[in-house]
C-alpha positions in Angstrom: 236.4 198.8 96.3 237.5 201.1 99.1 235.6 199.2 101.7 236.9 195.9 100.5 240.4 197.2 100.9 239.7 198.6 104.3 238.4 195.2 105.4 241.7 193.7 104.3 243.6 196.2 106.4 241.4 195.4 109.4 242.0 191.7 109.0 245.7 191.8 108.2 246.7 192.3 111.9 245.5 188.9 112.9 246.4 186.9 109.7 249.8 185.8 110.7 248.7 185.2 114.2 245.9 182.9 113.2 248.2 181.0 110.9 250.7 180.4 113.7 248.0 179.6 116.2 246.2 177.0 114.1 248.4 174.3 115.6 248.7 175.8 119.0 251.9 177.6 118.1 252.9 180.4 120.6 255.7 181.7 122.8 256.5 179.3 125.6 257.5 182.0 128.1 256.7 185.6 129.0 260.2 186.6 127.9 259.8 185.0 124.5 256.2 186.1 124.0 257.1 189.7 124.3 260.1 189.5 122.0 259.8 190.5 118.3 261.9 188.9 115.6 265.2 190.7 115.2 264.9 193.2 112.3 268.2 191.8 111.1 266.7 188.4 110.3 266.1 187.8 106.6 262.4 187.1 106.9 261.7 190.1 109.2 263.7 192.4 106.9 261.9 191.1 103.9 258.5 191.7 105.5 259.5 195.2 106.5 260.8 196.0 103.0 257.6 194.7 101.4 255.4 196.6 103.9 257.4 199.8 103.4 257.0 199.4 99.6 253.3 199.1 100.0 253.2 202.2 102.1 255.2 204.2 99.7 253.1 203.1 96.7 249.9 204.0 98.5 251.2 207.6 99.0 252.7 208.1 95.6 250.5 206.1 93.1 246.9 206.4 92.0 244.3 205.1 94.5 241.7 202.9 92.9 238.2 203.8 93.9 236.7 201.1 91.6 238.3 198.4 89.5 235.3 198.2 87.2 234.2 194.9 88.5 231.2 196.3 90.3 229.4 197.5 87.2 230.8 201.0 87.3 233.7 202.3 85.2 237.2 202.0 86.6 237.9 205.1 88.8 241.1 206.4 90.5 242.3 209.4 92.4 245.8 210.6 91.5 248.4 212.1 93.9 247.6 215.5 92.2 243.9 215.2 93.1 242.7 214.3 89.6 239.6 212.1 89.5 240.0 209.6 86.6 237.1 207.6 85.1 238.3 205.0 82.6 241.6 206.9 82.5 240.0 210.3 81.7 240.2 213.2 84.1 236.9 214.7 85.3 237.1 218.5 85.1 237.4 219.9 88.6 237.5 223.3 90.1 240.3 224.3 92.5 237.9 223.7 95.5 236.8 220.3 94.2 240.4 219.2 93.6 241.3 220.2 97.2 238.3 218.3 98.4 239.4 215.3 96.4 243.0 215.5 97.8 241.6 215.7 101.3 239.6 212.5 100.7 242.5 210.8 99.2 244.7 211.7 102.2 242.1 210.1 104.5 242.4 206.9 102.5 246.2 207.0 102.6 246.1 207.5 106.3 243.9 204.5 106.9 246.0 202.4 104.5 249.3 203.3 106.1 247.9 202.6 109.6 246.9 199.2 108.3 250.4 198.6 106.9 251.9 199.3 110.4 249.4 196.9 112.1 250.2 194.3 109.4 253.8 194.5 110.4 252.9 193.9 114.1 250.7 190.9 113.1 253.4 189.4 111.0 256.0 189.9 113.7 253.8 188.2 116.3 253.0 185.3 114.0 256.8 184.7 113.3 257.5 184.9 117.0 254.7 182.5 117.9 255.8 180.0 115.2 259.5 180.2 116.3 258.7 179.5 119.9 256.2 176.6 119.4 258.8 173.9 119.9 260.0 175.5 123.1 256.5 175.5 124.4 256.0 171.9 123.6 259.4 170.9 125.2 258.3 172.9 128.3 255.2 170.7 128.6 252.7 173.4 128.0 249.3 172.3 126.5 248.0 173.7 123.3 245.4 175.6 125.3 248.1 177.3 127.5 250.1 178.3 124.5 247.1 179.6 122.7 246.0 181.7 125.7 249.5 183.2 125.9 249.5 184.4 122.3 245.9 185.4 122.3 246.7 188.0 124.9 249.1 189.6 122.4 246.8 189.1 119.5 243.9 190.9 121.2 246.1 194.0 121.5 246.7 193.9 117.8 243.0 193.5 117.1 242.2 196.5 119.2 244.8 198.5 117.2 243.1 197.3 114.0 239.7 198.4 115.3 241.0 201.9 115.7 241.2 202.1 111.9 237.5 201.8 111.9 237.2 204.9 114.1 238.5 206.9 111.2 235.7 205.7 108.8 232.9 208.1 110.0 234.9 211.1 108.9 235.8 209.4 105.7 232.1 208.7 105.0 231.3 212.3 105.6 234.0 213.4 103.1 232.7 210.8 100.6 229.2 212.1 100.9 230.3 215.7 100.5 232.3 214.8 97.4 229.3 213.0 95.9 227.3 216.2 96.4 230.0 218.5 95.0 231.4 216.3 92.2 228.4 214.6 90.5 230.8 212.2 88.6 231.9 210.8 92.0 228.4 210.1 93.3 228.2 206.5 92.0 231.4 205.7 94.0 230.2 207.1 97.3 228.9 203.8 98.6 230.1 203.7 102.2 227.3 203.1 104.8 227.1 203.0 108.5 226.7 199.2 108.2 230.1 199.1 106.6 231.6 201.0 109.5 229.9 198.7 112.0 231.1 195.6 110.2 234.7 197.0 110.1 234.9 197.1 113.8 233.2 193.7 114.3 235.5 192.0 111.8 238.6 193.6 113.3 237.8 192.3 116.8 236.6 188.9 115.6 238.3 185.9 117.0 238.3 183.3 114.1 239.5 180.4 116.2 
């Protein structure tokens, strides 16, 4: 469950960009390509509010480790460091709770970084779509327009890939939790392959 969600964060940065680029939509000039939608526009404001809400919920609500769809009981970590399996708290010592809280904070950090990158991707996608007509009127080819926006999209992909740099430390914490809290062991499923795939997918150009 955790790795599936991390994959979403790594991919979110390019989602809006790929949507806008599918028809060769991109800024027609350097000036327009570097501009972001005004935060006062209704769509941009709505996106920011939605993203901010997601970020706040990540920090203040239970984090789901498993939804029960993988054959294991549903499991969550609360903001207080409780580890819940099927809604029931697993007894923890003070040291185990602190360890659980530290692991949770790593997840929160990765998720909130993903939210910020998602904002950048959405902003770029809106900017690209809004300038598509100008590019067409200026006589630019689809390839020229695509190359212009790809330069910006690659920067966002690099930012998304930086999320993956945080995963080795998270895997270490996960493995330590599995050793110290036996009930957590079935949920410690992150592997080096997951980390490698994260970076590959973050940098992937799906054209």
